[in-house]
matplotlib code that plots the C-alpha trace (Angstrom):
import matplotlib.pyplot as plt

x = [-9.3, -10.2, -7.2, -6.8, -6.0, -3.4, -3.2, -1.1, 1.9, 2.2, 4.9, 5.0, 4.4, 4.6, 3.2, -0.1, -0.7, 0.0, -1.5, -2.2, -0.1, -0.4, -0.2, 0.1, -0.5, 1.2, -2.6, -2.5, -5.0, -3.9, -5.7, -5.0, -4.1, -5.1, -3.2, -4.9, -7.2, -4.2, -2.3, -3.8, -1.8, 1.0, 2.9, 2.0, 2.7, 5.9, 3.8, 2.3, 5.3, 5.2, 8.8, 8.9, 5.8, 7.4, 10.3, 8.0, 9.3, 8.4, 9.9, 9.1, 5.5, 5.1, 4.7, 7.7, 9.2, 12.6, 11.6, 9.8, 6.6, 4.4, 1.0, 0.8, -0.3, -3.9, -4.4, -3.6, -5.5, -8.8, -8.6, -7.3, -9.5, -9.6, -8.5, -9.8, -7.6, -6.4, -7.8, -7.7]
y = [-14.6, -14.3, -14.0, -11.2, -12.0, -9.9, -8.4, -10.1, -8.5, -6.4, -8.4, -6.3, -3.0, -1.2, 2.4, 2.2, 5.8, 9.2, 7.9, 4.5, 1.1, -2.3, -4.2, -8.1, -9.2, -12.4, -14.2, -14.0, -10.9, -8.3, -5.0, -1.4, 0.7, 4.5, 6.7, 9.7, 9.8, 10.5, 13.1, 16.2, 15.3, 16.8, 13.6, 12.4, 15.8, 14.5, 11.5, 14.4, 14.2, 11.6, 10.9, 10.6, 8.5, 6.1, 5.4, 3.0, 0.0, -2.7, -3.6, -5.9, -6.4, -2.2, 0.2, 2.7, 5.6, 7.2, 9.7, 7.3, 7.6, 4.6, 2.7, -0.4, -3.4, -3.4, 0.1, -1.3, -4.6, -2.7, -0.4, -2.6, -2.1, -6.0, -6.5, -9.7, -12.4, -11.1, -13.3, -17.0]
z = [25.0, 21.3, 18.7, 16.6, 13.0, 11.8, 8.4, 5.5, 4.6, 1.3, -0.7, -3.7, -5.2, -8.0, -9.5, -11.3, -11.2, -9.7, -6.4, -7.3, -6.5, -8.0, -4.4, -3.8, -0.3, 1.4, 1.4, -2.1, -2.9, -5.6, -6.1, -6.3, -3.5, -3.6, -1.4, -2.7, 0.5, 2.6, 0.7, 2.3, 5.3, 6.0, 6.9, 3.3, 1.7, -0.2, -1.6, -4.0, -6.4, -8.5, -8.8, -4.8, -5.4, -7.7, -5.0, -3.0, -1.8, 0.7, 3.9, 6.4, 4.5, 4.7, 1.9, 2.3, 1.1, 1.8, 4.2, 6.3, 4.9, 5.1, 5.2, 7.4, 5.6, 7.6, 5.8, 2.5, 3.0, 3.8, 1.0, -1.4, -4.8, -5.9, -9.6, -12.0, -10.7, -7.7, -5.1, -4.2]

ax = plt.figure().add_subplot(projection="3d")
ax.plot(x, y, z, "-o")
ax.set_aspect("equal")
plt.show()
């Protein structure tokens, strides 16, 4: 039986644009996560509002918003756009 590697947790997130977040992962990687590919989905409609989008927080390694919208760390890690000096 093979072990499945878990994605690193999100440890920090700050707003970097209307749909973009500067994110730091528990494995030391840093980069930009762009939520725009998901904003057409009804579950993420509230994130189209810039003020609401800016209310992002990290809870238990997950990007979260007040009305329970979230992005799993696996999604964030897979779609992270690296920035200079952002990897170990």
